[in-house]
SERO-4910 file (N, C-alpha, C, O; in steps of 0.05 Angstrom, whole numbers):
BEGIN
 pado doro    nc1    nc2    nc3   cac1   cac2   cac3    cc1    cc2    cc3    oc1    oc2    oc3
  Met    A   4847   3098   2456   4820   3089   2462   4803   3088   2437   4787   3069   2433
  Tyr    A   4806   3108   2420   4791   3109   2395   4798   3085   2377   4780   3073   2365
  Ser    A   4823   3078   2376   4832   3056   2360   4821   3030   2370   4813   3013   2354
  Leu    A   4820   3026   2396   4809   3002   2408   4779   2999   2402   4770   2977   2395
  Leu    A   4764   3021   2404   4736   3020   2398   4731   3015   2368   4712   3001   2361
  Thr    A   4748   3026   2352   4745   3022   2323   4751   2993   2316   4736   2981   2300
  Arg    A   4771   2981   2328   4777   2953   2323   4755   2935   2333   4749   2914   2320
  Leu    A   4743   2942   2356   4721   2926   2366   4697   2928   2347   4684   2907   2342
  Leu    A   4692   2951   2337   4670   2954   2317   4675   2938   2292   4657   2926   2281
  Ile    A   4700   2938   2283   4707   2922   2260   4703   2892   2265   4693   2878   2248
  Asn    A   4710   2883   2289   4706   2855   2296   4676   2848   2298   4668   2826   2290
  Val    A   4660   2867   2308   4631   2862   2309   4620   2860   2281   4604   2842   2275
  Leu    A   4628   2878   2263   4618   2877   2236   4628   2852   2221   4613   2841   2205
  Ala    A   4652   2844   2227   4663   2819   2215   4646   2795   2225   4641   2777   2209
  Leu    A   4639   2795   2250   4622   2773   2261   4595   2773   2248   4584   2751   2241
  Leu    A   4583   2796   2244   4557   2798   2231   4559   2789   2202   4541   2776   2192
  Leu    A   4581   2795   2189   4585   2786   2161   4588   2756   2160   4576   2743   2142
  Val    A   4602   2744   2179   4605   2715   2180   4578   2702   2184   4572   2682   2171
  Ala    A   4562   2713   2202   4535   2702   2207   4517   2704   2182   4500   2688   2178
  Tyr    A   4521   2725   2167   4505   2729   2143   4513   2710   2120   4496   2700   2106
  Ile    A   4539   2704   2118   4549   2687   2096   4546   2657   2102   4538   2642   2085
  Ile    A   4553   2649   2127   4553   2620   2133   4527   2613   2146   4519   2624   2167
  Pro    A   4512   2594   2134   4485   2587   2145   4485   2574   2172   4464   2575   2186
  Gly    A   4507   2562   2181   4507   2548   2207   4513   2566   2231   4514   2556   2253
  Ile    A   4518   2592   2226   4525   2611   2247   4502   2631   2249   4495   2643   2229
  Val    A   4492   2634   2273   4469   2653   2277   4477   2673   2299   4485   2665   2321
  Val    A   4474   2698   2293   4478   2720   2312   4452   2736   2312   4443   2746   2291
  Asp    A   4440   2739   2336   4413   2752   2337   4414   2782   2331   4395   2792   2320
  Gly    A   4435   2795   2339   4435   2824   2334   4462   2836   2340   4482   2822   2346
  Phe    A   4463   2863   2338   4488   2877   2342   4498   2874   2370   4522   2871   2374
  Phe    A   4481   2876   2390   4489   2874   2418   4501   2846   2424   4521   2844   2438
  Thr    A   4489   2826   2413   4500   2798   2416   4527   2796   2403   4545   2784   2414
  Ala    A   4529   2807   2379   4555   2807   2365   4576   2822   2381   4600   2815   2381
  Leu    A   4569   2844   2394   4587   2859   2411   4597   2843   2434   4621   2843   2440
  Ile    A   4579   2829   2447   4587   2811   2470   4605   2789   2460   4625   2783   2473
  Val    A   4598   2777   2438   4615   2755   2427   4642   2765   2419   4662   2751   2425
  Ala    A   4644   2788   2407   4670   2799   2399   4687   2805   2423   4711   2800   2423
  Leu    A   4675   2816   2444   4690   2821   2469   4700   2795   2482   4723   2794   2490
  Leu    A   4682   2775   2483   4690   2750   2495   4712   2736   2479   4731   2725   2490
  Leu    A   4709   2736   2452   4730   2724   2435   4757   2739   2439   4778   2726   2439
  Gly    A   4756   2765   2441   4780   2780   2446   4793   2773   2472   4817   2770   2474
  Leu    A   4777   2771   2493   4788   2764   2519   4799   2735   2520   4820   2731   2531
  Leu    A   4785   2717   2507   4795   2689   2506   4821   2688   2490   4839   2673   2497
  Asn    A   4822   2703   2469   4847   2703   2452   4870   2716   2467   4893   2709   2462
  Ile    A   4865   2734   2486   4886   2746   2501   4895   2727   2524   4919   2724   2528
  Phe    A   4877   2715   2538   4884   2701   2562   4885   2670   2559   4904   2658   2569
  Ile    A   4866   2658   2546   4865   2629   2544   4880   2617   2521   4893   2597   2524
  Arg    A   4879   2630   2498   4891   2619   2474   4922   2614   2477   4931   2593   2468
  Pro    A   4937   2633   2489   4966   2627   2492   4971   2603   2510   4990   2588   2505
  Ile    A   4954   2599   2530   4958   2575   2547   4952   2550   2531   4966   2530   2534
  Leu    A   4930   2550   2515   4924   2527   2499   4945   2521   2478   4952   2498   2473
  Ile    A   4956   2542   2466   4978   2537   2447   5002   2526   2460   5016   2509   2449
  Leu    A   5008   2535   2484   5031   2525   2498   5027   2495   2506   5045   2479   2504
  Leu    A   5003   2489   2515   4997   2461   2523   4997   2442   2499   5003   2418   2502
  Thr    A   4989   2452   2476   4988   2435   2452   5012   2440   2433   5010   2435   2409
  Leu    A   5034   2450   2444   5057   2456   2428   5068   2433   2411   5075   2437   2388
  Pro    A   5070   2409   2423   5080   2387   2406   5063   2381   2381   5074   2377   2359
  Ile    A   5037   2381   2384   5020   2376   2361   5019   2400   2342   5016   2397   2318
  Thr    A   5023   2424   2353   5024   2448   2336   5049   2447   2320   5049   2454   2296
  Ile    A   5071   2439   2331   5097   2437   2316   5094   2415   2295   5103   2418   2273
  Leu    A   5082   2392   2303   5080   2370   2285   5063   2377   2261   5068   2367   2239
  Thr    A   5042   2393   2264   5025   2401   2242   5033   2427   2229   5019   2439   2213
  Leu    A   5057   2437   2236   5068   2462   2225   5050   2486   2231   5048   2504   2214
  Gly    A   5038   2486   2254   5022   2509   2262   4993   2507   2255   4977   2525   2263
  Leu    A   4985   2487   2239   4957   2486   2231   4938   2479   2253   4914   2484   2251
  Phe    A   4948   2468   2275   4931   2461   2298   4920   2487   2311   4900   2485   2325
  Thr    A   4932   2509   2306   4922   2534   2318   4894   2541   2306   4878   2554   2319
  Phe    A   4889   2532   2281   4863   2536   2270   4842   2520   2286   4819   2529   2290
  Val    A   4849   2496   2295   4832   2480   2311   4826   2494   2338   4804   2494   2347
  Ile    A   4847   2505   2350   4844   2519   2375   4825   2543   2372   4808   2548   2388
  Asn    A   4829   2558   2350   4811   2581   2345   4782   2572   2341   4764   2585   2352
  Ala    A   4778   2550   2326   4751   2540   2322   4738   2531   2348   4715   2536   2353
  Leu    A   4754   2518   2365   4743   2508   2390   4736   2531   2409   4716   2530   2423
  Leu    A   4751   2553   2409   4745   2576   2425   4720   2590   2414   4703   2599   2429
  Phe    A   4717   2591   2388   4694   2603   2375   4669   2587   2382   4648   2598   2389
  Trp    A   4671   2561   2381   4649   2543   2387   4643   2544   2417   4619   2543   2425
  Phe    A   4663   2547   2434   4660   2549   2463   4644   2574   2470   4626   2573   2487
  Val    A   4650   2596   2458   4635   2621   2463   4606   2617   2455   4588   2627   2469
  Ala    A   4601   2603   2433   4573   2599   2424   4558   2581   2444   4533   2581   2444
  Ser    A   4572   2565   2460   4558   2547   2478   4546   2561   2502   4527   2550   2514
  Phe    A   4555   2585   2508   4543   2599   2532   4533   2627   2527   4523   2640   2545
  Val    A   4534   2637   2503   4523   2663   2497   4496   2660   2483   4494   2647   2462
  Glu    A   4476   2670   2496   4449   2669   2484   4447   2686   2459   4457   2709   2459
  Gly    A   4436   2675   2438   4433   2690   2413   4456   2686   2394   4456   2698   2372
  Phe    A   4476   2670   2401   4498   2664   2384   4500   2633   2382   4505   2620   2402
  Glu    A   4496   2623   2358   4496   2594   2354   4515   2586   2332   4517   2599   2311
  Val    A   4529   2564   2337   4547   2552   2317   4539   2523   2315   4539   2509   2336
  Ser    A   4532   2513   2292   4520   2486   2290   4540   2463   2292   4531   2440   2295
  Gly    A   4565   2468   2290   4584   2445   2292   4613   2455   2290   4619   2478   2285
  Phe    A   4631   2435   2293   4660   2442   2292   4668   2453   2265   4683   2473   2264
  Trp    A   4660   2440   2243   4669   2448   2217   4658   2475   2209   4672   2491   2196
  Ile    A   4634   2481   2218   4623   2508   2214   4639   2528   2230   4644   2550   2221
  Ala    A   4647   2521   2255   4663   2538   2271   4690   2543   2259   4701   2566   2259
  Leu    A   4702   2523   2247   4728   2526   2234   4725   2545   2210   4742   2563   2206
  Leu    A   4705   2541   2194   4701   2558   2171   4694   2587   2180   4703   2606   2168
  Gly    A   4679   2589   2202   4672   2615   2213   4696   2630   2223   4698   2654   2219
  Thr    A   4714   2616   2237   4738   2630   2247   4756   2638   2224   4769   2659   2226
  Leu    A   4758   2622   2203   4775   2630   2181   4764   2656   2168   4779   2674   2162
  Leu    A   4738   2656   2163   4726   2680   2150   4726   2704   2169   4730   2726   2161
  Tyr    A   4722   2699   2195   4722   2721   2215   4750   2733   2216   4753   2757   2218
  Ser    A   4771   2716   2216   4798   2726   2217   4804   2743   2192   4817   2764   2193
  Leu    A   4796   2732   2169   4801   2746   2144   4787   2773   2143   4799   2793   2136
  Ala    A   4761   2774   2150   4746   2799   2149   4757   2819   2170   4759   2843   2164
  Ser    A   4764   2809   2193   4775   2827   2214   4802   2838   2205   4808   2861   2210
  Ser    A   4819   2821   2193   4845   2830   2184   4843   2851   2162   4857   2871   2162
  Ile    A   4825   2847   2143   4821   2866   2122   4810   2892   2133   4820   2914   2125
  Gly    A   4791   2891   2152   4781   2915   2164   4802   2931   2179   4803   2955   2178
  Asn    A   4818   2916   2194   4840   2929   2210   4861   2941   2192   4872   2962   2198
  Lys    A   4867   2928   2169   4886   2939   2150   4875   2965   2138   4890   2984   2133
  Met    A   4849   2966   2133   4837   2990   2121   4839   3014   2139   4843   3036   2130
  Ile    A   4837   3010   2166   4839   3033   2183   4868   3042   2189   4873   3064   2197
  Glu    A   4887   3023   2185   4915   3030   2189   4925   3049   2167   4942   3066   2171
  Asp    A   4915   3045   2143   4926   3060   2120   4914   3088   2118   4920   3103   2100
***
């Protein structure tokens, strides 16, 4: 349980970092970032595998790069219905997901060691 809460906190901090660095992404506060991190986690667990399976031919054709598009669309989708979390467009969402993944991965690596 401790590890799960620590990883959630790392994802919240990564999201706040992304909002601080990228001008097209706005997060109103810590609580909003917590909700967004939870929703992104749930979507990545339940919806993302289905989307990857449905788009498998294009994912194979692009050598897996289409998964970045799926991640960006899920990020943008969460921004469409969470108050206090705004993403100004697809390209900003793509850049945001790349930076969010990087920051989250680095944070998770730091707690593993």
